[in-house]
C-alpha positions in Angstrom: 31.3 0.5 12.1 28.0 2.3 11.8 27.3 5.5 13.6 23.9 4.7 15.0 23.1 8.2 16.1 23.7 9.5 12.6 21.8 6.6 11.1 18.8 7.2 13.4 18.8 10.9 12.5 18.9 10.2 8.8 16.1 7.6 8.8 13.9 9.9 10.9 14.5 12.9 8.8 13.7 11.0 5.6 10.8 8.9 6.9 8.2 10.9 4.9 10.0 10.2 1.6 11.1 6.6 2.3 8.2 4.8 0.5 8.5 7.0 -2.5 12.1 5.9 -3.1 12.4 2.5 -1.4 11.4 0.4 -4.5 14.1 -2.3 -4.0 13.3 -2.6 -0.3 9.6 -3.1 -0.9 10.3 -5.7 -3.6 12.6 -7.4 -1.2 9.9 -7.5 1.5 7.6 -9.4 -0.8 10.3 -11.7 -2.0 11.2 -12.4 1.7 7.7 -13.5 2.4 7.7 -15.8 -0.6 11.2 -17.2 0.2 10.1 -18.1 3.8 6.9 -19.7 2.6 4.9 -17.6 5.0 1.7 -18.2 3.0 2.0 -21.8 4.1 2.8 -20.9 7.7 -0.6 -19.1 8.0 -1.9 -22.6 8.9 0.7 -23.1 11.6 0.9 -21.8 15.1 2.3 -18.3 14.7 1.2 -16.3 17.8 4.0 -13.9 18.3 6.0 -12.1 15.7 9.0 -9.8 16.0 9.5 -7.4 13.0 13.0 -5.8 13.2 13.7 -2.6 11.4 10.0 -2.1 10.6 10.6 1.3 9.0 7.4 2.8 7.6 5.5 -0.5 8.3 5.3 -1.9 4.8 6.2 -5.4 6.0 4.4 -5.0 9.3 1.2 -4.4 7.4 1.7 -7.5 5.2 2.3 -9.6 8.3 -0.8 -8.3 10.1 -2.8 -9.3 7.0 -1.2 -12.8 6.8 -1.4 -13.4 10.5 -4.5 -11.5 11.8 -4.5 -13.4 15.1 -0.8 -12.9 15.9 0.7 -10.3 18.2 3.4 -8.3 16.4 6.2 -6.3 18.0 7.6 -3.9 15.5 11.0 -2.3 16.3 12.8 0.5 14.6 15.8 2.7 15.5 14.2 5.8 14.1 11.2 7.5 15.8 10.2 9.2 12.5 9.8 5.8 10.9 7.7 4.5 13.8 5.4 7.5 13.5 4.8 6.8 9.8 4.3 3.1 10.5 1.6 3.9 13.0 -0.2 6.1 10.5 0.0 3.5 7.6 -0.8 0.3 9.5 -4.3 -0.4 10.5 -4.6 0.5 14.2 -4.6 -2.6 16.2 -4.1 -3.6 19.8 -2.1 -6.6 18.4 0.7 -4.4 17.1 3.2 -3.0 19.6 5.8 -0.4 18.3 9.1 0.0 20.0 11.6 2.7 19.1 15.1 1.2 19.8 18.1 -0.6 18.7 17.7 -4.3 18.5 21.4 -4.7 19.2 21.0 -2.9 22.5 17.5 -3.5 24.0 16.4 -6.5 26.0 13.3 -8.4 25.1 11.6 -10.8 27.5 9.3 -12.6 25.2 9.9 -15.5 22.8 8.7 -15.4 19.2 7.3 -17.9 16.7 8.6 -15.7 13.9 11.4 -13.2 13.8 11.6 -11.4 10.5 13.5 -8.4 9.2 13.7 -6.8 5.8 16.8 -4.8 4.5 18.1 -4.1 8.0 20.9 -6.4 9.1 23.4 -4.5 7.1 23.1 -1.7 9.7 24.2 -4.0 12.6 27.6 -3.5 14.2 27.6 -6.8 16.0 26.0 -9.2 13.6 27.3 -12.5 15.0 26.2 -11.6 18.6 22.9 -10.2 17.4 22.1 -13.4 15.4 22.8 -15.4 18.6 20.5 -13.1 20.6 17.7 -13.5 18.0 18.1 -17.3 17.9 17.7 -17.3 21.7 14.5 -15.2 21.4 12.9 -17.9 19.1 10.4 -20.3 20.6 10.9 -23.9 19.9 10.5 -24.5 16.1 10.5 -20.7 15.7 11.6 -19.2 12.5 14.2 -16.4 11.8 14.1 -15.1 8.3 15.7 -11.9 7.0 16.9 -10.1 3.9 19.9 -7.9 3.7 22.4 -6.5 1.1 25.5 -8.3 0.0 28.9 -7.3 -1.3 27.9 -6.6 -4.9 25.6 -3.8 -3.8 26.5 -0.5 -5.4 29.2 -2.2 -7.6 29.1 0.7 -10.1 29.6 3.3 -7.4 32.6 1.5 -5.8 34.2 0.9 -9.2 33.7 4.5 -10.2 35.2 5.6 -6.9 38.3 3.4 -7.3 38.8 4.7 -10.8 38.4 8.3 -9.7 40.9 7.9 -6.9 43.4 6.5 -9.3 42.9 9.3 -11.8 43.4 11.9 -9.0 46.2 10.1 -7.3 44.4 9.9 -4.0 45.1 7.2 -1.4 43.3 7.7 1.9 39.9 9.0 1.1 37.0 7.3 3.0 34.8 4.7 1.2 31.7 5.9 -0.6 29.6 3.1 1.0 29.5 0.8 3.9 30.9 -2.7 4.0 28.5 -5.6 3.4 28.7 -9.3 4.3 29.3 -11.8 1.5 27.0 -14.7 0.7 29.6 -17.1 2.1 30.2 -15.1 5.3 26.5 -14.8 6.0 26.0 -18.5 5.4 28.7 -19.4 7.9 27.4 -16.9 10.5 23.9 -18.5 10.4 25.3 -22.1 10.4 26.9 -21.2 13.7 23.3 -20.9 15.1 21.4 -23.6 13.2 22.4 -26.9 11.7 20.4 -26.2 8.5 19.6 -23.0 6.8 18.0 -21.8 3.6 19.8 -19.0 1.8 19.6 -17.5 -1.7 20.8 -14.4 -3.5 19.7 -12.3 -6.4 20.7 -9.1 -8.1 18.2 -6.2 -8.5 18.8 -3.1 -10.6 17.5 0.4 -10.5 17.9 2.9 -13.3 18.2 6.7 -13.1 18.6 9.6 -15.5 21.9 10.5 -13.9 24.2 9.7 -11.0 22.9 12.6 -9.0 19.4 11.2 -9.1 20.8 7.9 -7.8 22.5 9.7 -5.0 19.3 11.6 -4.2 17.3 8.3 -4.1 19.7 6.8 -1.5 19.5 10.0 0.6 15.7 10.1 0.5 15.5 6.7 2.1 18.1 7.7 4.8 20.5 5.1 3.6 23.5 7.2 2.7 26.9 6.3 4.2 26.7 6.4 8.0 30.2 4.9 8.7 31.9 6.1 11.9 35.2 6.2 9.9 34.0 9.1 7.9 32.6 9.7 4.5 33.9 10.9 1.2 33.8 14.7 1.4 36.3 15.9 -1.3 34.3 17.9 -3.8 36.9 17.2 -6.5 36.7 13.4 -5.9 32.9 13.4 -5.7 32.7 15.3 -9.0 35.1 12.9 -10.7 33.0 9.9 -9.4 29.9 11.4 -10.8 31.6 12.0 -14.2 32.9 8.4 -14.4 29.6 6.9 -13.2 27.6 8.9 -15.7 29.8 7.9 -18.6 30.7 4.2 -17.7 27.5 2.8 -16.3 24.8 3.7 -18.7 22.2 1.3 -20.2 19.7 2.7 -22.7 20.5 6.3 -21.6 20.0 5.5 -17.9 22.6 4.9 -15.2 22.4 1.6 -13.4 22.6 0.8 -9.6 23.1 -2.8 -8.5 21.5 -4.2 -5.3 22.8 -7.6 -4.1 19.9 -9.1 -2.2 20.5 -11.9 0.3 17.7 -14.0 1.9 18.1 -16.3 4.8 15.9 -18.6 6.9 16.6 -20.8 9.9 14.5 -22.8 12.3 15.3 -23.3 16.0 15.4 -26.9 16.7 16.0 -28.6 20.0 
């Protein structure tokens, strides 16, 4: 369970540094557009777009360029992110920004395209939210999104497990949140649509040391926001860093894995 108040605060507080560190998320945004064949859809009737978790507006800006005639509603939980998005996107009467939680707010429009990059992992009620979004699609409307899968931060989780064993610890909180697997996400989407497109890939980032990796996660506001609590034992954290630094090096850099999932479904009558 995600603590949404904590999540909102962290994203707002780190909005100014987000783009500097969100290399994987920006790469995913471009891959999402390619996966959904949105370059082909520019010739289709896309009048209304819902961008969920717009963040600093990176994807919003790409969408406004691809679909200059479309009205875009860009939603984000964090007010700090919305402010940066407004600054970075070309000011347009066709873009409406809403600060809110898509799992909670009610929307009265229908959309030809609902799109979201690297956001669904923060949902507490994903099955219900998928159904809600499917209902918001116009006939033949498209829902496409990217999120992170279970292999994300494999190195961190393995280092954490090894550190617990070495220190004989049992009940420390997890270092990262839980993610949906490829199979689980596939089944959830098939509950809403008869046919879906889904793919997965692994992306890697490399850092001089584990502390630099931790810093990069913090600078995008994506550090652990679980309600159940976070790993706070200095001894355990120190041991995790030592193991990570020694066991997960490639060419003198430490590696961080991101398991990227991409899904697309079309609303059919």
